[in-house]
N, C-alpha and C positions, 0 to 999 in steps of 0.2 A: 369132884371138881372137874369143871368142863373148860376146855380150850376151844375157842371159836375163831374161825378164819373170818376175815372181813373183805367184802368187796365194795369198793367205791367206784362209781363210773365217772372217771375223770381222765382227761388227757394228760395233765401234768407235764413234766419235763420230758424231753426226748431222750431215748436211750443213747443216741448219738454214738453208736458203734460198741457200746457195752453189751456183752453177751454172757455175763457171769451167771445168770439164772439158767442158761442153757448148757453150762459146762460140766454138769454132773455132780454139783454140790448138793442140790435139792432133789429129793426122791420124788419121782413122778412117773407117768407114762405118756408117750406121745404116739399116736396111731398104733397102739398096742406094743410099742417098744419101751422096755424099761430104761429109765434114766436115773442116775444117782450113784451114790457110793456102791462100789462093786460092779456097776454096769457101765460107768463112764458117762461122757456127755451125750446130748441129743444126736441122734443119728442124722438129723436134718440140719445141723449147724455146719455151715461152710466157712470158708476164710473170710467172706464178706458178710456173714450173718446167716439168718434163717434162709434155707433154700426153697421152702415151701411157704414162705410168709403169707402170700394171698390165700392159701388153702389151709393155713395152720388151725389146729382144733381150738374150739372155744375154751375147753378146759384141758390143759392147764394154761395154754399159751396166751390166749386173748384176755383172760381174766386175771392173769398173775399181777399181783400187787406189789411192786417194789416201793417201799416207803420212801426211798430217796426221790423217786420220780413224782410221787404223790404229795409230799410234804416240802414245800419250799423253804420251811424253816430248818430243814436239815441241810447242812453246808455242802458246798461243791465237792470238797475233799472226801466226803463220805460217799460219793458215787461209787457203786460196787467195783468197777474196773480200776479206781483209783485207791480205794481203802481196802480192797480185797475182803469185804464183808457185804452181805446182803441183809437189808433191814426189811422186816415184814411185820405189819400190824396184826396183832391177835388180841383176844380177850381171855383172861384167866378169870373164870366166873364172870363178873361184871366189870372187871378192871382191865383197861386197855394196857397193852405192853408192846414194845418192839422186840421181836425175836431177831438177834444179830447172829448170822450164820457166817462162819469163816469160810472163805474160798481157798485159802491157803494157810499155813502156819506162820507165813511172813506178814504178821499184822503190825503196823507201826504203832508205838505207844500213844501217839496222838488220837487214835481211834478210841481206845479205851479212856483216855483223858476226856474226849468229847462225850462219851457215854455217861461218865461220872457227872460232867457239868449239865448235861441234858437232863439227867435224873433230878438234879437239884432244882430244876424248873418245873418239877412235878410229873415228869415222865417216868415210866417204868421200862426197864430194859433187861432182857435176859440173854447172856452170852456164855461162851465157853472160852477159856484161854488156850494157848497152844499146847498145854499139858492136859487138857480136858477138864480143867477145874471149872465148876459152875460159878458164874459171876452174875450177881443180881445187883442191878443198880436201881435203887428206889428209896424214897424217903417214907414210903408207906409200909409200916411194920406188917400189917396183915398180908399185903401183897408178897413181901419177903418170905413170910412163913409159908404161904401157899405154893410159891414158886419153888421152895426147897422140897416140898412134898411131891410135886409134879414130876412125871417120868419124861425123860428126855425127848423120846419120839413123839409124844403128844404136844410138845412145844414147837415142833417144826411145822 
């Protein structure tokens, strides 16, 4: 089973002060510095955002795809700095899904309610609750089965 990342060249909505993707929840490297769980946030994140914005690397910074920015059907309250989750579009085999990554354990129930409602519109979402329990929101039985078999790290 293969999980694929997606890159869509689109301006989308503005981050407008949101820096959740730089705060150390997502595992990556920036200019050779480790970022993510166990390493903390990006070394180049300052109080007003990225301190090397004009020189930031293509990967991961310039091509990072925040699904909230790219998809206007995702409501305003799901913006990462408001919802405390980052949504990223991925594919599990050939099936698209949104990977919902917690920024904190303080996630409002409305976020999970939205995920459930969005899945009823034909979207697949994989998340973990504050206790680490796998949550699969999908009307597609095959997707649910594959998602249960997939390893956590491969879904990020």
